[in-house]
N, C-alpha and C positions, 0 to 999 in steps of 0.2 A: 342783634344785640341792642338792648335798651339804652337810650340816651340817659346820661346822668343828670341829676338836678344841678342847677347853678345856685351857688350860695351868694347871697347879697348881704352886705353889711350896711345898715342904715343908721346913721347917727342923727338923733332927733333932739332938738331943743323944743320941748313941749310946754305950751302955755294953754291949758284947757280951763279958761276962765269960768265956763258954765259949771264945772265940777270942782274948781279950786285945786287943780293938779298942775304942778310946775316941776318938771323933771328933765334930766338929761338922760336920754336912753341910747343904748347901743344895741340894735336889733340885728340878730343874724337869722336870716330867713332863707330857706331853700325853695327855689322856684322849680317846680316839676316841669319837664318838657311839654306836658299837655296843658299847662296852666297859661291862660291868656294873660297879656300884660294888664288888662283892666281888672281881671280877677285878682292877680297878684297885688296890684296897687290897692284894691279894695281891702284885701287881707291886711296889708301893712297899715292902712289908715284906720281900719277897725281896731287893730292892736293898740294904736295910739289913742283912739277915742275911748276905748274900754280900759286903758291902762290902770292897773291896781295890783297890789301884792297878790301873787299866785297866778298871774296870767301866763299862759304858755301856748305855743303852737303844738298841734298834735304830733306825736312821735311818728305816726305812720304816714304823715303827709296829707295831701289834699284828697287822696283816694281812700283814706281809712274808713271802713264801714262802721267802726265802733265808736270813734271819737270825732268831735267836730274839728274844724280847722283851727279854732281858738277855744280855749277853755280857761275857766278860773276855778281853782279849788282852794280850800283852806289848808292849813297845816296838817290837818288830820286826813286829808284826801277827800273830804266831802265836797260835793258840787256846790259852787256858788253861781256860776253862769256857763251856759252852753251857747257858743257863738258860731253861727253858721255864716257862710259867705256864698253869694251867688243866687242860685235858684233851687234849693233842695225841695224834694217832693213832700207832700202833705204827711206821708207816713213817717218820714224822718223828723219833721217838726213835732208830730204826735209823740214819737219815741223820746225826743229831747225833753218835751214838757213833762213827761212822766219821770225822767231821770233827774232833772235839774230844777231848782226852784225858780230860775230865771232863764229865759231863752231870748236871744236876740239874733236877728238876721240882718246882715249888711249886704245889700245887693247892688250890683253894677248893671243889672238888667233894667229894661224899660218897665216901670211899674204897671202901666196899662196892659202890658202883655203878661207880666208875672202874676198879678193878683187874681185874675179870673181862674187861674189854675188851682187856686185854693178854695174856690166857691163850692159849697156843698160837701167838702171833704171833712172827715173826722180828725180834729186836732185837739188833743187834751189841753184844756185851759187856753183855748185859742185867743180869748180876749186879753190875755196877759202876754202873749208873744209880741215882742217889740221888733218892728221892721223899720229899717233905715235905708232909704234910697240915696245912693251916692250921686253927686252931680256928674252926669255922663260927659259933659263938656270938660269939666275939670280933669277927669280921668284921661280923656283923649289927649288933652294938652300935656299931661304928665308922662305919657308913654315914651316920648323921645328923651326924657331925662333919666330913664332907667339905665343904670350901669351896675357893675358889681360893688361899687362903693358909692354911697349916696349920702348927702348931708341935707337935712331938712330943718327948717325953723317953722314949726306948726303952731298957729294960734287958733283957738276955737272960742267963739263968743256968739251967743244967741243962735246956735245951730249953723253958723257960718264958719267955713274953713278959710284960713289965710295961710298960704304956704310959700316959703321962700326956698328955692332950689338953685344953688349956685348963682345967686344974684338975680334970678328971674322970679317974678312974683305971680302967683296963681291964686284964684279964689273960687269958691263955690259953696253950695249949701248941702246939708244933709237933711233930707225930708223924712219926718216921722210918719209912718203909715200904720194902719190897723188892718188885720186880716178881715176879709169880707165875712159878714155875719149872716 
């Protein structure tokens, strides 16, 4: 019998100064049993960093072959952004770039190990794919704060994340990378 997903509720006070986004969010996210804590945290942080009207988690969850973990569509259902998490293969990024006008990848993986896997691979509009490497120390320090109900105060300025979780403060960077050309 398969293990069920765990639903987490994350209340976020978001101040994304780089984008001028100031919102109070209540995010309900299901964590699949196969999903690592670092992947799940990256998915939650990416949701906050990308937050805009139309953002949703995929209905099929993290293993959906047709949809990304996060997506942004307009009111007509047209793609605005395809947002991957982790380390998708080049074929998936290629497909995403053909479907959506914008593709972003947020990774919790070590960039020195991740990026060589894309060298020499065919990826449609590879130069336009946005890759963001999450601070691995930040993710590691947040793992212990995971619970079914979480409250975050997240501030973002100049690519730096400042996060308050239950009175504890954390910080780290989000590094913008480019696919190897």
